[in-house]
mmCIF file of the C-alpha atoms, coordinates in Angstrom:
data_MODEL
# 
_entry.id   MODEL 
# 
loop_
_atom_site.group_PDB 
_atom_site.id 
_atom_site.type_symbol 
_atom_site.label_atom_id 
_atom_site.label_alt_id 
_atom_site.label_comp_id 
_atom_site.label_asym_id 
_atom_site.label_entity_id 
_atom_site.label_seq_id 
_atom_site.pdbx_PDB_ins_code 
_atom_site.Cartn_x 
_atom_site.Cartn_y 
_atom_site.Cartn_z 
_atom_site.occupancy 
_atom_site.B_iso_or_equiv 
_atom_site.pdbx_formal_charge 
_atom_site.auth_seq_id 
_atom_site.auth_comp_id 
_atom_site.auth_asym_id 
_atom_site.auth_atom_id 
_atom_site.pdbx_PDB_model_num 
ATOM 1   C CA . MET A 1 1   ? -7.580  11.716  -0.391  1.00 0.00 ? 1   MET A CA 1 
ATOM 2   C CA . ASN A 1 2   ? -10.384 9.295   0.543   1.00 0.00 ? 2   ASN A CA 1 
ATOM 3   C CA . GLY A 1 3   ? -10.953 6.822   -2.257  1.00 0.00 ? 3   GLY A CA 1 
ATOM 4   C CA . ILE A 1 4   ? -10.302 3.478   -3.881  1.00 0.00 ? 4   ILE A CA 1 
ATOM 5   C CA . TYR A 1 5   ? -6.836  3.118   -5.395  1.00 0.00 ? 5   TYR A CA 1 
ATOM 6   C CA . HIS A 1 6   ? -5.220  0.675   -7.790  1.00 0.00 ? 6   HIS A CA 1 
ATOM 7   C CA . VAL A 1 7   ? -1.754  -0.123  -6.436  1.00 0.00 ? 7   VAL A CA 1 
ATOM 8   C CA . ASP A 1 8   ? 1.307   -1.364  -8.336  1.00 0.00 ? 8   ASP A CA 1 
ATOM 9   C CA . PHE A 1 9   ? 4.271   -2.649  -6.351  1.00 0.00 ? 9   PHE A CA 1 
ATOM 10  C CA . SER A 1 10  ? 7.667   -4.087  -7.122  1.00 0.00 ? 10  SER A CA 1 
ATOM 11  C CA . SER A 1 11  ? 10.662  -5.290  -5.137  1.00 0.00 ? 11  SER A CA 1 
ATOM 12  C CA . PRO A 1 12  ? 13.753  -7.334  -5.954  1.00 0.00 ? 12  PRO A CA 1 
ATOM 13  C CA . LEU A 1 13  ? 11.482  -10.373 -5.351  1.00 0.00 ? 13  LEU A CA 1 
ATOM 14  C CA . GLY A 1 14  ? 8.966   -9.515  -8.086  1.00 0.00 ? 14  GLY A CA 1 
ATOM 15  C CA . SER A 1 15  ? 6.023   -7.273  -8.892  1.00 0.00 ? 15  SER A CA 1 
ATOM 16  C CA . GLY A 1 16  ? 2.257   -7.243  -8.537  1.00 0.00 ? 16  GLY A CA 1 
ATOM 17  C CA . SER A 1 17  ? -0.850  -5.156  -8.107  1.00 0.00 ? 17  SER A CA 1 
ATOM 18  C CA . GLY A 1 18  ? -3.852  -4.846  -5.836  1.00 0.00 ? 18  GLY A CA 1 
ATOM 19  C CA . THR A 1 19  ? -6.425  -2.471  -4.421  1.00 0.00 ? 19  THR A CA 1 
ATOM 20  C CA . VAL A 1 20  ? -6.164  -0.015  -1.512  1.00 0.00 ? 20  VAL A CA 1 
ATOM 21  C CA . TYR A 1 21  ? -8.953  1.881   0.234   1.00 0.00 ? 21  TYR A CA 1 
ATOM 22  C CA . LEU A 1 22  ? -7.998  5.118   2.010   1.00 0.00 ? 22  LEU A CA 1 
ATOM 23  C CA . GLU A 1 23  ? -10.614 6.608   4.312   1.00 0.00 ? 23  GLU A CA 1 
ATOM 24  C CA . ASN A 1 24  ? -10.092 9.173   7.071   1.00 0.00 ? 24  ASN A CA 1 
ATOM 25  C CA . GLY A 1 25  ? -6.671  7.892   8.123   1.00 0.00 ? 25  GLY A CA 1 
ATOM 26  C CA . ILE A 1 26  ? -7.519  4.192   7.723   1.00 0.00 ? 26  ILE A CA 1 
ATOM 27  C CA . LEU A 1 27  ? -5.844  2.043   5.054   1.00 0.00 ? 27  LEU A CA 1 
ATOM 28  C CA . ARG A 1 28  ? -7.299  -1.292  3.901   1.00 0.00 ? 28  ARG A CA 1 
ATOM 29  C CA . GLY A 1 29  ? -6.547  -3.396  0.853   1.00 0.00 ? 29  GLY A CA 1 
ATOM 30  C CA . GLY A 1 30  ? -5.250  -6.558  -0.622  1.00 0.00 ? 30  GLY A CA 1 
ATOM 31  C CA . ASP A 1 31  ? -4.468  -8.777  -3.547  1.00 0.00 ? 31  ASP A CA 1 
ATOM 32  C CA . ALA A 1 32  ? -4.672  -12.508 -4.240  1.00 0.00 ? 32  ALA A CA 1 
ATOM 33  C CA . VAL A 1 33  ? -1.980  -13.358 -1.663  1.00 0.00 ? 33  VAL A CA 1 
ATOM 34  C CA . VAL A 1 34  ? -2.064  -10.768 1.144   1.00 0.00 ? 34  VAL A CA 1 
ATOM 35  C CA . ALA A 1 35  ? -4.398  -8.334  2.859   1.00 0.00 ? 35  ALA A CA 1 
ATOM 36  C CA . TYR A 1 36  ? -3.114  -5.103  4.365   1.00 0.00 ? 36  TYR A CA 1 
ATOM 37  C CA . CYS A 1 37  ? -4.640  -2.920  7.051   1.00 0.00 ? 37  CYS A CA 1 
ATOM 38  C CA . GLY A 1 38  ? -3.227  0.068   8.828   1.00 0.00 ? 38  GLY A CA 1 
ATOM 39  C CA . THR A 1 39  ? -3.256  3.820   9.151   1.00 0.00 ? 39  THR A CA 1 
ATOM 40  C CA . TYR A 1 40  ? -1.968  6.821   7.240   1.00 0.00 ? 40  TYR A CA 1 
ATOM 41  C CA . LEU A 1 41  ? -1.201  10.471  7.937   1.00 0.00 ? 41  LEU A CA 1 
ATOM 42  C CA . LEU A 1 42  ? -0.928  13.352  5.512   1.00 0.00 ? 42  LEU A CA 1 
ATOM 43  C CA . ASP A 1 43  ? 1.872   15.888  5.863   1.00 0.00 ? 43  ASP A CA 1 
ATOM 44  C CA . GLY A 1 44  ? 1.594   18.422  3.048   1.00 0.00 ? 44  GLY A CA 1 
ATOM 45  C CA . ASP A 1 45  ? 2.216   16.487  -0.162  1.00 0.00 ? 45  ASP A CA 1 
ATOM 46  C CA . THR A 1 46  ? 3.530   13.414  1.689   1.00 0.00 ? 46  THR A CA 1 
ATOM 47  C CA . LEU A 1 47  ? 1.543   10.372  2.786   1.00 0.00 ? 47  LEU A CA 1 
ATOM 48  C CA . ASN A 1 48  ? 3.048   8.281   5.600   1.00 0.00 ? 48  ASN A CA 1 
ATOM 49  C CA . ALA A 1 49  ? 1.474   4.888   6.260   1.00 0.00 ? 49  ALA A CA 1 
ATOM 50  C CA . ARG A 1 50  ? 2.034   1.835   8.409   1.00 0.00 ? 50  ARG A CA 1 
ATOM 51  C CA . ALA A 1 51  ? 0.277   -1.418  7.631   1.00 0.00 ? 51  ALA A CA 1 
ATOM 52  C CA . LYS A 1 52  ? 0.021   -4.948  8.926   1.00 0.00 ? 52  LYS A CA 1 
ATOM 53  C CA . ILE A 1 53  ? 0.407   -7.617  6.229   1.00 0.00 ? 53  ILE A CA 1 
ATOM 54  C CA . ILE A 1 54  ? -1.760  -10.735 6.500   1.00 0.00 ? 54  ILE A CA 1 
ATOM 55  C CA . LYS A 1 55  ? -1.039  -13.624 4.143   1.00 0.00 ? 55  LYS A CA 1 
ATOM 56  C CA . HIS A 1 56  ? -4.314  -15.347 3.229   1.00 0.00 ? 56  HIS A CA 1 
ATOM 57  C CA . GLY A 1 57  ? -3.772  -16.975 -0.157  1.00 0.00 ? 57  GLY A CA 1 
ATOM 58  C CA . ALA A 1 58  ? -1.497  -19.452 -1.806  1.00 0.00 ? 58  ALA A CA 1 
ATOM 59  C CA . GLY A 1 59  ? 1.325   -17.845 -3.674  1.00 0.00 ? 59  GLY A CA 1 
ATOM 60  C CA . PHE A 1 60  ? 4.374   -15.710 -3.227  1.00 0.00 ? 60  PHE A CA 1 
ATOM 61  C CA . SER A 1 61  ? 4.472   -12.227 -1.714  1.00 0.00 ? 61  SER A CA 1 
ATOM 62  C CA . ILE A 1 62  ? 6.908   -9.716  -3.211  1.00 0.00 ? 62  ILE A CA 1 
ATOM 63  C CA . LEU A 1 63  ? 7.465   -8.657  0.407   1.00 0.00 ? 63  LEU A CA 1 
ATOM 64  C CA . GLY A 1 64  ? 8.734   -12.102 1.402   1.00 0.00 ? 64  GLY A CA 1 
ATOM 65  C CA . ASP A 1 65  ? 7.631   -13.132 4.899   1.00 0.00 ? 65  ASP A CA 1 
ATOM 66  C CA . ALA A 1 66  ? 7.071   -9.546  6.071   1.00 0.00 ? 66  ALA A CA 1 
ATOM 67  C CA . THR A 1 67  ? 4.207   -8.987  8.520   1.00 0.00 ? 67  THR A CA 1 
ATOM 68  C CA . SER A 1 68  ? 4.303   -5.178  8.405   1.00 0.00 ? 68  SER A CA 1 
ATOM 69  C CA . LEU A 1 69  ? 5.529   -2.280  6.307   1.00 0.00 ? 69  LEU A CA 1 
ATOM 70  C CA . ALA A 1 70  ? 6.123   1.449   6.501   1.00 0.00 ? 70  ALA A CA 1 
ATOM 71  C CA . PHE A 1 71  ? 5.385   3.552   3.419   1.00 0.00 ? 71  PHE A CA 1 
ATOM 72  C CA . GLN A 1 72  ? 6.260   7.121   2.503   1.00 0.00 ? 72  GLN A CA 1 
ATOM 73  C CA . GLY A 1 73  ? 4.963   8.542   -0.752  1.00 0.00 ? 73  GLY A CA 1 
ATOM 74  C CA . LYS A 1 74  ? 4.635   11.846  -2.568  1.00 0.00 ? 74  LYS A CA 1 
ATOM 75  C CA . ILE A 1 75  ? 1.145   12.934  -3.589  1.00 0.00 ? 75  ILE A CA 1 
ATOM 76  C CA . SER A 1 76  ? 0.723   14.367  -7.082  1.00 0.00 ? 76  SER A CA 1 
ATOM 77  C CA . SER A 1 77  ? -2.129  14.864  -9.505  1.00 0.00 ? 77  SER A CA 1 
ATOM 78  C CA . GLY A 1 78  ? -1.306  11.424  -10.933 1.00 0.00 ? 78  GLY A CA 1 
ATOM 79  C CA . GLY A 1 79  ? -1.553  9.591   -7.610  1.00 0.00 ? 79  GLY A CA 1 
ATOM 80  C CA . ILE A 1 80  ? 0.910   8.638   -4.899  1.00 0.00 ? 80  ILE A CA 1 
ATOM 81  C CA . SER A 1 81  ? 4.393   7.169   -5.475  1.00 0.00 ? 81  SER A CA 1 
ATOM 82  C CA . GLY A 1 82  ? 6.965   6.124   -2.937  1.00 0.00 ? 82  GLY A CA 1 
ATOM 83  C CA . ILE A 1 83  ? 8.920   3.444   -1.144  1.00 0.00 ? 83  ILE A CA 1 
ATOM 84  C CA . ALA A 1 84  ? 7.795   0.862   1.389   1.00 0.00 ? 84  ALA A CA 1 
ATOM 85  C CA . SER A 1 85  ? 10.313  -0.499  3.838   1.00 0.00 ? 85  SER A CA 1 
ATOM 86  C CA . ILE A 1 86  ? 10.043  -3.634  5.926   1.00 0.00 ? 86  ILE A CA 1 
ATOM 87  C CA . PRO A 1 87  ? 10.964  -3.141  9.599   1.00 0.00 ? 87  PRO A CA 1 
ATOM 88  C CA . GLY A 1 88  ? 14.006  -5.261  10.493  1.00 0.00 ? 88  GLY A CA 1 
ATOM 89  C CA . SER A 1 89  ? 14.855  -5.940  6.842   1.00 0.00 ? 89  SER A CA 1 
ATOM 90  C CA . ASN A 1 90  ? 16.766  -4.292  4.010   1.00 0.00 ? 90  ASN A CA 1 
ATOM 91  C CA . LEU A 1 91  ? 13.950  -5.197  1.594   1.00 0.00 ? 91  LEU A CA 1 
ATOM 92  C CA . GLN A 1 92  ? 12.179  -2.243  0.010   1.00 0.00 ? 92  GLN A CA 1 
ATOM 93  C CA . ALA A 1 93  ? 9.365   -2.034  -2.510  1.00 0.00 ? 93  ALA A CA 1 
ATOM 94  C CA . LYS A 1 94  ? 8.398   0.692   -4.960  1.00 0.00 ? 94  LYS A CA 1 
ATOM 95  C CA . ILE A 1 95  ? 4.686   1.438   -4.647  1.00 0.00 ? 95  ILE A CA 1 
ATOM 96  C CA . SER A 1 96  ? 2.435   3.581   -6.835  1.00 0.00 ? 96  SER A CA 1 
ATOM 97  C CA . LEU A 1 97  ? -1.244  4.263   -6.130  1.00 0.00 ? 97  LEU A CA 1 
ATOM 98  C CA . TYR A 1 98  ? -3.710  5.602   -8.707  1.00 0.00 ? 98  TYR A CA 1 
ATOM 99  C CA . LYS A 1 99  ? -7.171  6.728   -7.606  1.00 0.00 ? 99  LYS A CA 1 
ATOM 100 C CA . ILE A 1 100 ? -9.849  4.793   -9.487  1.00 0.00 ? 100 ILE A CA 1 
ATOM 101 C CA . ALA A 1 101 ? -13.019 5.795   -7.579  1.00 0.00 ? 101 ALA A CA 1 
ATOM 102 C CA . GLU A 1 102 ? -14.479 7.861   -4.800  1.00 0.00 ? 102 GLU A CA 1 
ATOM 103 C CA . LEU A 1 103 ? -15.829 6.071   -1.748  1.00 0.00 ? 103 LEU A CA 1 
ATOM 104 C CA . THR A 1 104 ? -19.601 5.962   -1.703  1.00 0.00 ? 104 THR A CA 1 
ATOM 105 C CA . ARG A 1 105 ? -22.146 4.807   0.825   1.00 0.00 ? 105 ARG A CA 1 
ATOM 106 C CA . GLY A 1 106 ? -25.158 2.835   -0.164  1.00 0.00 ? 106 GLY A CA 1 
# 
């Protein structure tokens, strides 16, 4: 599961892409507008994650003004696909992660 992932996301507010790093239960990532950091747990073929959202760039986030999200996705040979929900909001986003590299030290 550890690795670097390309992530595609879409919501009723728009779509975008970014990069996510998964390592031993820690999630980190970002795109041109937001950074995300949080944790994840594996339960069989399901990944459950919670992340804080930090806006750092000019532009529009497809998650609106959200400062956190909860994600549940199914793991398959093609990656991870699921839905992110925003606590306290009806807004949801479709998220797909595709592993692009292993994590290396050096």
